[in-house]
C-alpha positions as CSV (number, residue, x, y, z in Angstrom):
1,M,16.9,62.8,-6.6
2,K,17.5,66.6,-7.8
3,K,19.1,67.6,-10.4
4,Y,22.5,69.2,-9.5
5,S,24.5,71.4,-11.9
6,L,28.5,72.1,-10.9
7,S,27.1,75.4,-13.0
8,D,25.5,76.9,-10.6
9,L,28.3,77.6,-8.6
10,S,31.2,80.7,-8.4
11,A,34.7,80.4,-8.5
12,R,36.9,78.9,-6.6
13,A,33.9,77.2,-5.0
14,H,35.1,73.8,-2.5
15,V,34.1,70.6,-4.3
16,H,34.2,67.3,-2.9
17,L,35.3,64.2,-4.8
18,M,34.2,61.2,-2.4
19,G,37.0,58.2,-4.2
20,I,39.1,60.4,-5.7
21,C,42.1,58.0,-6.4
22,G,39.8,55.5,-8.7
23,T,41.2,56.6,-12.1
24,A,39.0,58.6,-13.5
25,M,38.3,60.6,-9.9
26,A,41.8,61.9,-10.0
27,S,42.2,62.9,-13.0
28,L,38.5,65.0,-12.9
29,A,40.3,66.4,-9.3
30,G,42.7,68.0,-11.5
31,L,40.2,69.5,-14.7
32,L,38.1,70.9,-12.0
33,K,40.9,72.8,-10.0
34,D,42.9,73.7,-13.7
35,K,39.4,75.6,-13.8
36,G,39.8,76.9,-10.4
37,F,37.9,75.2,-8.2
38,K,39.3,74.5,-4.5
39,V,39.7,70.3,-4.6
40,T,39.2,68.2,-1.5
41,G,39.3,63.8,-1.9
42,S,38.7,61.2,0.1
43,D,39.5,57.0,-0.7
44,S,39.9,54.6,1.6
45,H,43.3,52.8,0.1
46,P,45.6,55.4,-2.4
47,Y,47.7,54.2,-4.7
48,P,50.8,54.9,-7.4
49,P,50.1,56.0,-9.8
50,M,46.6,58.6,-9.2
51,S,47.9,58.9,-5.5
52,T,51.4,60.3,-7.0
53,Q,49.0,62.8,-8.9
54,I,47.2,63.8,-7.1
55,E,49.7,64.9,-4.2
56,S,51.8,66.6,-7.2
57,L,48.7,69.3,-7.6
58,G,48.5,70.1,-4.1
59,I,45.4,67.9,-3.3
60,Q,45.4,66.1,0.0
61,I,44.0,62.9,0.3
62,Q,41.3,62.6,3.0
63,K,41.8,58.4,4.7
64,P,39.9,57.1,5.1
65,Y,36.3,57.4,3.9
66,G,34.8,59.4,7.3
67,A,31.9,62.7,8.3
68,S,35.0,64.6,9.3
69,N,36.2,64.9,5.7
70,L,33.3,66.8,5.2
71,N,34.3,69.0,7.9
72,P,34.3,72.5,6.7
73,K,31.3,71.3,4.7
74,P,31.9,71.8,0.6
75,D,30.3,73.5,-2.1
76,F,29.3,70.5,-3.7
77,V,30.5,66.4,-3.8
78,I,31.2,64.4,-6.9
79,V,30.3,60.3,-5.9
80,G,33.0,58.1,-7.1
81,N,30.9,55.0,-7.6
82,V,33.2,52.9,-5.5
83,I,30.7,55.0,-2.9
84,S,27.9,53.1,-1.4
85,A,24.7,54.4,0.1
86,S,25.6,52.9,3.4
87,N,29.2,54.7,3.2
88,E,29.5,57.2,6.7
89,E,31.0,59.9,4.2
90,A,27.8,60.0,1.6
91,Q,25.6,59.4,5.1
92,E,27.0,62.3,6.2
93,M,26.6,64.2,3.2
94,N,23.1,63.8,2.6
95,R,22.8,64.6,6.5
96,L,23.9,67.6,5.5
97,Q,22.2,68.3,2.6
98,I,25.5,68.9,0.7
99,P,24.5,69.3,-3.4
100,H,26.2,66.4,-5.3
101,C,26.1,64.1,-8.6
102,S,28.0,61.1,-9.9
103,L,31.3,61.8,-12.0
104,P,30.2,61.6,-15.4
105,Q,27.4,63.7,-15.2
106,V,29.9,66.6,-14.2
107,M,31.5,65.1,-17.2
108,G,28.4,65.8,-19.4
109,E,27.5,68.7,-18.4
110,F,30.5,70.6,-17.0
111,I,33.5,69.1,-18.4
112,I,32.5,67.9,-22.3
113,A,29.1,70.0,-22.6
114,D,29.3,71.4,-26.4
115,C,32.8,69.8,-27.4
116,N,33.0,67.5,-29.8
117,S,33.4,64.3,-27.9
118,F,35.4,62.1,-28.5
119,V,34.1,58.0,-26.5
120,V,36.0,55.1,-26.6
121,S,34.5,52.0,-25.3
122,G,34.7,48.0,-25.5
123,T,36.1,45.5,-22.1
124,H,39.8,45.6,-23.9
125,G,42.0,48.7,-25.1
126,K,40.3,51.9,-23.9
127,T,42.8,53.3,-22.7
128,T,46.0,52.6,-25.0
129,T,43.3,53.5,-27.5
130,T,42.1,56.8,-26.0
131,S,46.2,58.1,-25.2
132,M,46.4,56.9,-28.6
133,T,43.9,58.7,-30.3
134,S,44.5,62.2,-27.4
135,W,48.1,62.4,-28.7
136,I,47.1,62.6,-32.5
137,L,44.9,64.9,-32.1
138,D,47.1,67.0,-29.8
139,Q,49.7,66.5,-32.0
140,A,47.3,68.0,-35.1
141,G,47.1,71.3,-33.5
142,Y,43.1,69.8,-32.6
143,Q,44.6,71.2,-29.0
144,P,41.5,68.8,-26.9
145,G,40.9,68.2,-24.1
146,F,41.2,65.0,-22.1
147,L,39.9,62.0,-19.6
148,I,41.8,58.8,-19.4
149,G,41.6,55.8,-17.2
150,G,45.5,56.5,-16.9
151,I,49.2,57.9,-17.8
152,P,49.9,58.6,-20.8
153,K,53.6,59.2,-21.0
154,N,53.6,61.6,-23.6
155,F,51.5,64.1,-21.6
156,E,52.7,63.2,-17.7
157,K,48.8,62.9,-16.8
158,S,45.2,61.7,-17.1
159,F,43.6,64.8,-18.2
160,R,43.8,67.5,-19.4
161,N,40.4,70.5,-20.2
162,P,39.8,71.2,-24.0
163,A,41.0,74.5,-25.6
164,K,38.9,74.8,-28.4
165,D,36.2,72.4,-28.8
166,T,37.1,68.4,-28.8
167,F,36.9,66.2,-25.8
168,V,38.8,62.8,-26.3
169,I,37.0,60.2,-22.9
170,E,37.3,57.2,-22.3
171,G,33.9,55.4,-22.1
172,D,33.7,53.2,-19.3
173,E,30.9,50.6,-19.0
174,Y,30.3,50.2,-15.5
175,D,27.5,52.1,-13.5
176,T,27.7,55.4,-12.7
177,A,26.7,56.0,-8.7
178,Y,24.5,54.4,-6.7
179,F,22.1,56.6,-7.1
180,D,22.9,56.6,-10.8
181,K,22.5,53.2,-11.8
182,V,23.9,53.2,-15.7
183,P,26.6,53.2,-17.0
184,K,29.4,55.9,-17.3
185,F,29.7,57.0,-21.2
186,I,25.8,56.9,-21.4
187,H,26.5,60.8,-19.8
188,Y,29.1,61.4,-22.5
189,K,27.3,63.2,-25.2
190,P,29.0,60.7,-27.2
191,Q,30.1,61.7,-30.8
192,Q,32.8,59.8,-32.8
193,V,32.8,56.5,-31.1
194,I,34.8,53.4,-30.9
195,L,34.0,49.2,-29.3
196,T,37.4,48.1,-29.9
197,S,35.8,44.6,-27.7
198,V,33.3,43.1,-26.1
199,E,33.6,39.5,-23.1
200,F,31.6,39.1,-20.2
201,D,33.9,41.5,-17.0
202,H,32.0,43.4,-14.6
203,A,30.4,40.4,-12.4
204,D,29.8,42.4,-9.5
205,I,27.5,44.6,-11.2
206,Y,26.5,42.6,-14.7
207,K,24.4,38.8,-14.7
208,D,26.1,37.3,-18.2
209,L,27.3,38.8,-21.2
210,D,24.2,39.9,-23.0
211,H,23.9,41.7,-19.4
212,V,26.8,43.5,-21.0
213,K,25.6,43.9,-24.5
214,S,22.9,46.2,-23.5
215,A,24.9,48.0,-21.6
216,F,26.4,48.5,-25.9
217,R,23.9,48.8,-27.3
218,K,22.4,51.8,-25.0
219,L,25.0,53.2,-26.1
220,M,24.7,52.6,-29.7
221,E,22.1,54.4,-30.4
222,L,23.2,57.8,-28.5
223,I,25.5,58.0,-31.1
224,P,23.7,61.1,-33.7
225,S,23.8,60.5,-37.2
226,S,26.4,63.3,-38.0
227,G,28.9,61.1,-36.1
228,N,30.8,57.8,-36.8
229,F,31.6,54.3,-35.0
230,V,35.0,52.7,-35.7
231,F,34.5,48.9,-34.4
232,W,36.0,45.6,-34.5
233,G,34.3,44.2,-37.1
234,D,36.8,40.3,-36.7
235,D,34.0,39.7,-33.3
236,A,31.3,38.9,-32.9
237,N,29.9,39.8,-29.6
238,V,30.9,42.8,-31.8
239,N,28.9,42.6,-34.1
240,D,26.0,42.0,-32.6
241,V,26.5,45.4,-30.4
242,A,27.1,47.5,-33.8
243,K,23.9,45.6,-35.6
244,T,22.1,48.3,-33.1
245,C,23.6,51.4,-34.6
246,Q,21.9,52.9,-37.0
247,I,24.2,56.0,-38.5
248,K,25.5,56.3,-41.8
249,N,28.8,56.6,-41.3
250,K,29.8,53.7,-39.0
251,F,32.2,51.4,-40.0
252,S,34.2,48.4,-38.8
253,F,37.8,46.7,-38.8
254,G,40.5,44.0,-38.3
255,F,42.4,41.8,-39.9
256,N,40.2,40.3,-41.7
257,T,39.3,41.3,-45.3
258,D,35.4,41.7,-45.0
259,N,36.1,44.9,-42.7
260,H,35.6,47.7,-44.2
261,F,39.0,49.1,-42.8
262,V,41.7,46.3,-43.6
263,I,45.4,45.4,-41.6
264,Q,47.7,44.5,-43.1
265,V,50.8,43.6,-40.8
266,I,54.2,44.5,-42.4
267,Q,56.4,43.4,-39.1
268,E,56.8,43.1,-35.8
269,D,59.8,41.9,-33.4
270,D,60.6,43.8,-30.2
271,K,60.8,46.7,-29.9
272,A,58.2,48.2,-33.3
273,S,55.0,46.8,-35.3
274,K,54.3,47.7,-38.5
275,F,51.0,48.0,-39.9
276,K,48.6,49.1,-43.6
277,I,45.8,50.2,-43.1
278,L,43.5,49.2,-46.2
279,E,40.8,50.9,-47.5
280,N,38.2,49.3,-50.1
281,N,41.3,47.1,-51.5
282,K,43.4,50.7,-51.8
283,E,46.0,51.6,-49.2
284,L,45.7,54.2,-46.9
285,I,48.2,54.5,-44.6
286,E,51.3,52.8,-42.6
287,I,51.9,52.8,-39.5
288,E,54.7,52.0,-37.4
289,I,54.1,52.5,-33.5
290,Q,56.7,51.3,-30.3
291,Q,54.1,48.9,-29.2
292,I,54.0,45.4,-29.7
293,G,51.3,42.5,-30.0
294,K,48.0,42.3,-31.9
295,Y,45.9,44.3,-29.3
296,N,48.1,47.3,-29.7
297,I,47.8,47.2,-33.8
298,L,44.1,47.3,-33.2
299,N,44.0,49.9,-30.9
300,A,46.6,52.3,-32.9
301,A,44.4,51.5,-35.8
302,A,41.3,52.5,-34.2
303,A,42.4,55.9,-33.0
304,A,43.9,56.2,-36.0
305,I,41.1,55.5,-39.0
306,I,38.6,57.8,-36.1
307,T,40.8,61.3,-36.1
308,Y,41.2,60.5,-40.3
309,L,37.2,60.2,-39.6
310,N,37.6,63.3,-38.5
311,K,39.5,65.0,-41.4
312,V,43.1,65.2,-39.4
313,P,45.7,64.6,-42.3
314,L,46.9,61.2,-42.7
315,H,50.9,62.2,-42.0
316,N,49.6,63.1,-38.5
317,I,48.6,60.5,-37.8
318,S,51.3,58.3,-38.6
319,E,54.0,60.3,-37.4
320,A,51.9,60.8,-34.3
321,L,51.4,57.4,-33.4
322,K,55.1,56.6,-34.6
323,T,55.8,59.3,-31.6
324,F,53.6,57.1,-28.7
325,Q,55.2,56.1,-25.6
326,G,52.7,54.7,-24.5
327,V,51.1,54.4,-20.7
328,K,52.0,53.6,-17.3
329,R,50.8,50.8,-16.0
330,R,50.8,49.2,-19.4
331,Q,53.4,46.7,-20.0
332,E,55.2,50.1,-18.4
333,I,59.2,48.8,-18.2
334,L,60.3,49.6,-14.3
335,G,63.8,49.3,-14.7
336,E,66.0,46.1,-14.8
337,F,67.9,45.5,-11.7
338,R,71.1,42.8,-11.2
339,G,69.6,42.2,-14.8
340,V,66.4,41.5,-14.5
341,T,64.1,43.9,-16.1
342,L,61.4,44.9,-13.8
343,I,57.4,44.9,-16.0
344,E,54.3,46.3,-14.7
345,D,50.4,45.8,-16.2
346,F,47.1,46.8,-15.3
347,A,45.8,43.2,-16.8
348,H,43.3,41.5,-15.1
349,H,40.8,39.9,-17.4
350,P,42.0,36.5,-18.5
351,T,41.8,37.3,-22.1
352,A,43.4,40.8,-21.1
353,V,46.5,38.6,-18.8
354,K,46.6,35.7,-21.7
355,Q,47.1,38.4,-24.9
356,T,49.9,40.4,-22.1
357,I,52.1,37.2,-21.2
358,E,52.4,36.7,-25.3
359,A,52.9,39.9,-26.3
360,V,55.6,39.6,-23.5
361,Q,57.1,36.7,-24.1
362,K,56.6,36.8,-27.7
363,K,58.7,40.2,-27.4
364,Y,62.1,39.2,-24.6
365,A,61.9,35.3,-26.4
366,P,64.2,33.3,-25.5
367,R,64.6,35.6,-22.0
368,K,62.6,33.4,-19.1
369,V,59.0,35.7,-17.7
370,F,57.6,35.0,-14.3
371,S,54.2,36.1,-15.4
372,I,52.7,37.6,-11.6
373,F,49.2,37.8,-10.8
374,E,47.1,39.2,-8.0
375,P,43.7,38.7,-8.4
376,R,41.8,41.9,-7.6
377,S,39.6,43.7,-9.4
378,A,35.6,42.6,-8.8
379,T,35.3,39.5,-11.5
380,S,38.6,38.2,-11.0
381,R,37.6,37.8,-7.4
382,R,34.9,35.7,-8.6
383,K,34.4,32.0,-9.6
384,I,33.4,32.7,-12.8
385,F,36.4,33.4,-14.5
386,Q,38.0,30.2,-12.8
387,N,38.7,28.4,-16.1
388,D,39.0,31.1,-18.4
389,Y,42.4,32.0,-15.9
390,L,43.5,28.3,-16.6
391,N,43.6,28.9,-20.2
392,A,45.4,32.2,-20.2
393,F,48.4,30.5,-17.5
394,K,49.1,28.0,-19.0
395,A,50.0,29.9,-21.7
396,A,52.8,31.0,-19.5
397,Q,56.6,29.7,-18.9
398,E,56.0,30.7,-14.7
399,S,53.1,31.5,-12.9
400,I,53.2,32.9,-9.3
401,I,49.7,33.3,-8.4
402,A,48.4,35.9,-5.2
403,E,45.7,35.1,-2.4
404,A,42.8,36.5,-4.5
405,F,42.1,39.9,-2.6
406,D,39.5,41.4,0.3
407,Q,36.9,38.1,-0.8
408,S,34.9,38.8,3.0
409,K,31.3,39.8,1.2
410,L,31.7,37.1,-1.3
411,N,30.1,33.7,-0.5
412,D,32.5,30.3,-0.5
413,Q,31.2,29.5,-3.1
414,D,30.9,32.5,-5.8
415,R,34.8,32.9,-4.4
416,F,37.6,32.6,-6.9
417,S,40.4,30.0,-5.7
418,T,44.2,30.7,-6.3
419,Q,44.6,27.0,-4.8
420,E,42.3,25.2,-7.2
421,L,44.2,27.0,-10.3
422,V,48.1,26.4,-9.3
423,A,46.8,22.0,-8.8
424,E,45.6,22.4,-12.7
425,L,48.1,24.4,-14.0
426,Q,50.2,21.6,-11.7
427,K,48.8,19.1,-14.0
428,T,49.4,20.1,-16.6
429,G,52.7,20.3,-16.4
430,H,52.5,24.3,-15.7
431,K,55.6,25.4,-12.9
432,S,52.7,27.4,-11.0
433,Q,52.3,28.5,-7.1
434,C,50.1,30.8,-5.1
435,L,52.2,32.5,-2.5
436,A,49.8,34.5,-0.6
437,T,51.4,37.6,0.2
438,A,53.6,40.2,-1.9
439,E,56.1,39.5,0.4
440,Q,56.4,36.0,-0.1
441,I,56.7,36.3,-4.0
442,V,59.2,39.4,-3.5
443,S,61.6,36.8,-1.7
444,Y,60.7,33.6,-4.0
445,V,61.3,35.5,-7.1
446,S,64.7,38.1,-5.8
447,Q,66.3,34.4,-5.2
448,A,65.0,32.4,-8.5
449,A,65.5,35.1,-11.6
450,K,68.3,35.6,-13.4
451,P,70.3,37.7,-15.5
452,T,68.6,38.6,-18.3
453,D,64.8,37.3,-16.9
454,I,61.7,39.2,-17.0
455,V,59.4,39.8,-14.5
456,L,56.1,40.4,-15.1
457,I,53.4,41.6,-12.3
458,M,50.2,42.4,-13.1
459,S,46.7,43.7,-11.1
460,N,45.0,46.5,-11.2
461,G,45.3,47.2,-7.5
462,G,48.8,48.3,-5.3
463,F,49.4,44.9,-5.2
464,D,50.6,45.8,-1.1
465,G,53.7,47.4,-2.9
466,I,54.9,45.0,-4.5
467,Y,57.2,46.6,-7.3
468,D,58.7,48.6,-4.8
469,K,58.9,45.9,-2.4
470,L,61.3,43.7,-5.1
471,I,63.3,46.2,-6.8
472,A,64.8,47.5,-2.8
473,Q,64.9,43.8,-2.9
474,L,66.8,42.9,-6.1
475,K,69.2,46.0,-5.6
476,G,70.1,44.4,-2.0
């Protein structure tokens, strides 16, 4: 395929984004609009918060995908990784011979360019760690650009063009586009790299854990000798991948005392977490964050260490993390309605689901927590994690699990079964049920939840508008 670049375009050229409501694509739309391009975009199922962000930018979302979305003909098209070669709009793009490329290609060549590129990678924690790193650098006066797979509350948007020479980006291991089948982070010119965790995920493109590791090893090989690499040293999978990285400035962090940077937890309660980071057995910094749970402590530590290695003063790091407000859809409190507290979270991998349930139940103990889950990601709709979800939901006081989102393209034997999961949970004495639709869940919860109860809803999608529906029912 011929290589195209946005750099070839004149100012105010028309750029069209196919799959504009993806978390990264929505951010790119904002970056391009801020640079003066005319931006349009299409999607099939837009939902907040990204659809809201796009609309606030004055960009109309064309839906569904179709050839007519390319009339008038744009000067350039950016193709999201949700788009297949058989997509009607993609076929029209090729018929019209419109110059096009993938989001990661645009990010690397046109947005990151010659910046000091901070790439936050891993199976879990990318969005929060990227947001924390961006906020620290911002508060220290670096004026970083960033692209984040969520909306940090401190910035109220998921993107910003760099004012100086620093860019922070969430380094996703998912593939780039149907015509560019490599992990996204390959294009991000990594110089400062965090590896938070490594687990099997994205079963639609990776066949097993070793295949996932091979993707992260490619990232290790891209870090220059002048860069820094920070990784979670308590995890065997992460350590296995980290061996590939041969640069001098390579540092492990974690709770185990054999790490280069050791975390010592001082205090955890329902409002904050306090911990120290030790370097070579000497206290480096004490940190307080508003977030709770082991993984948020690890996220904050990673952000603190990578910025410390880039000469950010320690007082700037501690002050920034203390004022970090979190990310929308990450344990986000939507409000209290009729005495019931409603929390939204993006968790979908079994490990993230388990950690989220445990963190929320610990924070609000002894109050009751309803844990509600929609199997929506490409992996969670598959049977591969059937037993892992059983382990995850055993931690819940009461779980309500929806039927998996659209499994029409999967063979029967490959499909995750909500009914089977619930049956296994019930055998262990766990209170669990399958309610197929958002409406059924809203009807049950609005009657079962009592004042002071907590309702935790986990989905990486729109969940058929369950949040607004439940709020309306509780208010009514």
